[in-house]
C-alpha positions in Angstrom: 9.5 58.6 -14.2 12.6 56.8 -15.4 12.2 54.4 -18.3 14.5 51.3 -18.1 15.3 48.9 -20.8 15.2 45.1 -19.8 15.4 41.8 -21.6 12.6 39.3 -21.6 13.7 36.0 -20.1 11.2 34.1 -22.4 12.3 35.3 -25.8 15.1 37.8 -25.4 13.1 40.8 -26.6 14.0 44.3 -25.4 11.3 45.7 -23.1 11.0 49.3 -21.9 9.4 49.8 -18.5 9.3 52.5 -15.9 10.7 52.0 -12.5 7.3 51.7 -10.8 6.4 48.5 -12.7 6.8 45.3 -10.7 5.2 42.8 -13.1 4.9 42.8 -16.9 3.8 40.6 -19.8 6.0 40.4 -22.9 4.1 41.6 -26.0 6.1 39.2 -28.2 6.0 35.8 -26.3 3.4 36.5 -23.6 5.8 35.5 -20.9 4.8 36.7 -17.5 7.8 38.4 -15.9 8.7 39.9 -12.5 10.8 43.1 -12.8 13.5 43.1 -10.1 14.9 46.5 -9.2 18.3 45.9 -7.5 20.6 48.7 -6.4 22.9 48.2 -9.4 20.8 46.6 -12.1 17.2 46.0 -13.1 16.3 42.6 -14.6 13.4 40.3 -15.1 12.5 36.8 -13.8 10.1 34.6 -15.7 7.2 33.8 -13.4 5.7 31.0 -15.4 8.9 29.0 -15.0 8.8 29.5 -11.3 5.2 28.5 -11.1 5.8 25.4 -13.2 8.7 24.4 -11.0 6.6 25.0 -7.9 3.8 22.8 -9.3 6.3 20.1 -10.3 7.8 20.1 -6.8 4.3 19.9 -5.3 3.5 16.9 -7.5 6.8 15.2 -6.7 6.1 15.7 -3.0 2.6 14.1 -3.4 4.2 11.1 -5.2 6.8 10.7 -2.4 4.0 10.9 0.2 2.0 8.2 -1.7 5.2 6.0 -2.0 5.7 6.3 1.7 2.1 5.3 2.3 2.7 2.3 0.0 5.8 1.3 2.0 3.9 1.7 5.3 1.0 -0.5 3.9 3.5 -3.2 2.8 5.1 -3.2 6.3 1.8 -3.4 8.0 0.7 -6.3 5.8 4.0 -8.1 6.6 3.3 -7.8 10.3 -0.4 -8.8 9.9 0.5 -11.6 7.6 3.0 -13.1 10.1 0.2 -13.1 12.7 -2.1 -15.0 10.3 0.5 -17.7 9.1 0.5 -21.2 10.5 3.6 -22.4 12.3 4.5 -26.1 11.8 6.2 -28.3 14.3 9.7 -27.6 12.8 9.0 -23.8 13.1 8.4 -23.0 9.4 5.6 -20.7 8.5 3.0 -21.4 5.8 -0.3 -19.9 4.7 -3.4 -21.5 6.3 -5.2 -23.8 4.0 -8.8 -24.9 4.3 -8.1 -28.0 2.2 -5.2 -29.0 4.5 -7.4 -28.6 7.6 -10.1 -30.7 6.1 -7.7 -33.4 5.0 -6.1 -33.6 8.4 -9.5 -33.5 10.1 -10.8 -36.3 8.0 -7.8 -38.4 8.8 -8.2 -37.8 12.6 -12.0 -38.4 12.3 -11.2 -41.7 10.6 -8.8 -42.6 13.4 -11.4 -41.6 16.0 -14.0 -43.9 14.4 -11.4 -46.7 14.1 -10.5 -46.2 17.8 -14.1 -46.3 19.0 -15.1 -49.3 16.9 -12.0 -51.3 17.8 -12.2 -50.5 21.5 -15.9 -51.3 21.7 -15.4 -54.5 19.7 -12.6 -55.7 22.0 -14.9 -55.0 25.0 -12.6 -52.3 26.5 -13.7 -51.2 29.9 -15.6 -48.0 30.7 -14.8 -44.8 28.9 -11.9 -46.2 26.9 -14.0 -46.4 23.6 -15.3 -42.8 24.2 -11.7 -41.5 23.6 -12.4 -42.0 19.9 -15.3 -39.4 20.2 -12.8 -37.0 21.8 -10.6 -37.4 18.7 -13.6 -36.8 16.5 -14.5 -33.6 18.4 -11.0 -32.3 18.2 -10.9 -33.0 14.5 -14.1 -31.2 13.9 -12.9 -28.2 15.9 -9.6 -28.2 14.0 -11.4 -28.4 10.6 -13.7 -25.4 11.5 -10.8 -23.4 13.0 -8.4 -24.1 10.1 -11.0 -23.2 7.5 -11.9 -20.0 9.4 -8.3 -19.0 9.6 -7.7 -19.7 5.9 -10.8 -17.6 5.1 -9.6 -14.7 7.3 -6.2 -14.9 5.6 -7.7 -14.7 2.1 -10.0 -11.8 3.1 -7.2 -9.8 4.7 -4.9 -10.5 1.7 -7.5 -9.4 -0.8 -8.1 -6.2 1.2 -4.4 -5.5 1.3 -4.1 -6.1 -2.4 -7.0 -3.8 -3.1 -5.5 -1.0 -1.0 -2.1 -1.5 -2.6 -3.5 -1.4 -6.2 -5.4 1.8 -5.3 -2.3 3.4 -4.0 -0.3 2.4 -7.1 -3.0 3.8 -9.3 -2.9 7.1 -7.4 0.9 7.3 -7.7 0.7 6.7 -11.5 -2.0 9.5 -11.8 0.2 11.9 -9.9 3.2 11.2 -12.1 1.3 12.3 -15.2 
């Protein structure tokens, strides 16, 4: 057996090994080393450093995957949010509001009551006074529908914010 002198990549100590050795631990710094026997030279590679780099790369990959999940979640919320927003007559979008639906509904109900009372008081013919009841019905439907849409928006937004916070926490844990 041929004994070869190599240098520890961890601390620089001289190590003597025979040519059949493939892995060695330095007695001075406890670095784990791979002994590489090339055609012209024999040298060592520090295994711990390679393993640390591999672990760091795996962690970085996990962080990147989680960041991609976060970006996908944000895009999905933007699409979902646009479907839940209310479009006004001028085309602008706004978040649905239960209070706004109730206020508008109360105004329309007031108009419906005014219409019915006024038409009946003037002795309007046939079904004309009943149009006020149609206004009241539409107002009630609009109030319920608007409040329901506002509640759905709040629930979906809270679910999105919860999922987003959980992803951000996972990203922070992976970075440590």
